[in-house]
C-alpha positions, 0 to 999 in steps of 0.5 A: 804541280806535276812530278818532274816538272822543272820549276821556273822562277823569275827574279826582278832586281837592279844593280847586279854588281853591288854586294847586297844584291850579289850576296842574295843572288848567291843564295838563290843560285846555290839553292836553284842548282841543288834543286834543278830550278831554272832562275831568270834574272830580269836585271837593270842598272837603273839609277846609276848615271842620273839620266831619266831617259837612260833609266827608261831604257834600262827598266824596259827589261822588266816588261819582257818577263812573261809571267805565264812562263814562271811558277813563282817570282822573287822581287828584289824591288828594294833595289829599284829606286823608281817607285812607279816601276816597283808598283808596276812590277808588283801589280803585274805579279798580283794579276798573274797569280803566281806566288811571290816573295819580297824582301823587307817589305811587309806592306803587300799582303799578297806577297810573302815577306822575308825580312831581317830585323833591320830596325833592331840592329840600327837602334843598337848601332846608334846607341853604341855610338852615343853610349860607348863613344859619347857622340852627341851631334850625328849626321845620317846618310839615308837611302831613298824614302821609296825603299822600306828598308831605308825608311825603317833604318832612318826611323830607328835612328830618330827613335834612338836620338829621341830616347837620348834627348838628342836633337835631329837636325834635318840639315844633317840628314842626306837622302841618297839612293843606296848607291856608292856615289851617294856617300861622296855626294853626302860629304860634299854637301856637308862640306858646303853647309858650313855646319860644325863637324859632327861626332859621327856619320851613320850610314844606311849601308856600307857602300855609302859609308865607304865612299863617305870615309874616303871623301872625308879623308881627302879633306884631311879628316882621320877616321875615327879620331876626328869623326866616327863613320858606321855602315850597314850590311858588313860587306866584304869591302867593309870588313877589309877596308882600312879602317875596318868599317863598323857595320851590321852583319846580315844573313843575305845569302840565307835570305836568297836560299830561303826565298827559293824554299818559300816559293817551293812551299807556296807552289806545293800549297804548303804554308812556309814557316820561318822566323824573322832573320836577325842582324848583328852589329860588328863594332870595329875600327871606324868607330874606335873599337877593337877590330874582331879577330877574324880573317886571314890577311894573306888570303885577303891579299891574294883575293884582292890581287886576284880582283885587281888582276881580273878587273885589269884583264876585263878592262883590257878585253872591253877596250879591245871590244870597243875598238873592234866594234868601232871598226865594223861596218856591217852586221856580219862583222859586228856579230863576229866581233861579239861572238869572239868576245863571248868566247871569253865570258865562260858561259854556257849560252849567250843570245843577243835578241833584237827587236825585229827591224832593228836596223831600220829604227835609227830615227825612231826613239821608242814611243811604243810601250816596251811590251809592244816593242818586244812582241816580234824579235830576232836573234842574230847571235845565239852562242853555245859552246863556241858555235853560233847560229841565228834565229830569224824570228821568235815571239817575244813572249817566249823570251828565249829564242831557243827554249830551255828544256832542262833545269838548273839554269841561271839566266840573266836578261839584261837590256839593250837600249839607246837612251829610251829607245829599246833595241832588245836584250841579251841573255847570258846563261850559267856564268858568274860574269854578271854578278862577279865582274864590275864591268858587266854594266860597261859591257852592256852599255858598250854593246847597246851603243855599238848597236845604235852606231851600227843602226846609224851606219846602216841608215847612212849607207841606205841613204847614200845608195838613194843619193847615188841613184840621183846623182854621182857626178860633181856638177862643177868638175864633171867627175865623180863626187864622193858618193860616186867614188864610194859606189865605184871604187869600193866595189873594185877595192873589194875585188882587190882585197879578195885577190890581195892585189896591190892598190894605190890611193892618191889624195890631192888637196888644193892649196890657197883656195881661201886666198883666191876666194877672198881676193878674187871672188868665189867664181874664180875659186870655182874656176881654179877647182875646175882647172885642178880637176881637169889636170887630175883627169888628164893624169888618169888612165882608163881604169883609174877612178878619180873624184872630187872628195870634198870642197877642194879635195880629190882622190884617185884610185888605181888597182894593180899599182906599183911603187913606180906607179906612184912616182909616175903619177905624182911627176905627171901631176906636178908637170901638168899642173905647172903646164896649166899655170903657164897657159892660164892667164890668171893673177894667181897660181893654182897649187895643190899638195899630193900624197899617195900610198901603195898597199897590198890589201887584204881583209884587214883593210878598208877603203876609208882606211886607205884614204886616211893613210893617203890623206896623212901622207898628203898632209906631211907633204903639205907641211913641208911645202914652202907655199902656205895654204893661203896661196901665193900670187902668181909671179 
């Protein structure tokens, strides 16, 4: 390794927002900042929402990592539930030849394993519950058998049960995924089983234990008076829960720092030396023991309030983001909204990287491999210190649209996808948002879904342009159809917006068309629609744009309008409609409801917003009319 060269480390992880991952990441980040190392996290939220297609999209981010660009790798593959994906990552690391560190996984000889003696701690926990609290019947909530730590802890549980001559009822073992919701699901499954209440629920981690407690309490059980519950990890939430959770304390942050130190040693051809880290049990309220005398309640209250306040603030920000993204109708509008949101993430850099031609791919749910999808990329939004730019093209093998030249950067690469269709990814640099905010996953899904919606809008607009070239006139009424209206009115509307002119949009809905069709046939219904269109055309001036907007719906657009214009048009329409009815010898009366809005438009308005406003006014008029929508026979 050359002197002065910035070291780059790749980290593969799932579930950034969980405490186990968070604590290790804190250790990695602190070491990296002190030693001017660049760390790039390739992070997914797989296994969170029980969707195979969704997980395929999430896991695409792992294939982005170009291992030739890194000096070492840290594999938190014990957080990835998909065994195939774990094997794929491991094989790629082996082929690359770069030094790699794994956690609590000693079955890959090529990687350096940093481990905690989980088995010893779990055995101590089970013995305590049996010896000190007299538990004989025990339920166990396990992690996935694809995870070495889960296997190790379950084995320790079985060993202690055997040494105490206690049977292990397989019906009392629940196999989860180490996720929070597994604790809830485990209790629900137990409640359906009809088995007697056990003396204890021993859980393979705190996240599952806490939701197990809350679910048991909803069923009326008291912890620990009715049943003991224990966890594993001694997270912040566990030690501050009520009751405080009996758990196993592990030096997770130390593991993260040690992983980086080992990588440095391996890069420098040194043999790392460290002993297996120790874990220790903390026996407290949830098993009936006296809680440890530690912590500051006032500080806990303050921290808890700040967490709640930050969560509420972030939820509000995301709701605003969702609403604003939903209103965008173009890529420029979309990226402007994202730019404004990024300003509040307290990061140094943000880049949204999308697959080349992303706007054209609405119909192509990804069939290509992720590697090929990432080959040609574009970065329509690259944000740095409040200033945005775009990169029209960069090679996906470079990962960054603009290369990093300095060290000490913490980068998070997160996938953007719709189901299994890969849209790209985004990079957030030197921000704690991905690990400190519980809403990072929500933000990522929000961005992904809105990009897909933008693709749909783009696709629809192009389809409409093609249709407009074929036909824009309604053949029955000989006026613009909806496509014709959009094509011609939108152009005029935009001119009105740029000069902030006052416009009028009139919405007309025929009354009683169903009555005519049902009683006199659809040919008569078509005749009535055509006659109504003739009335509307007679009411329009040369510069007005009128159209058949739907089956029996019509619109008229006027520029340079006034409130008087509205009154004149509606009076003219009603008068001419009455005149047509007087001269048409039909056994029914042609009737319609009319509503108009007159607005001075600016950039906050869209044509469809004005149409909607007029539609609402018309609907209120319709409700007030005595004649129902079914129509009346002509008197």
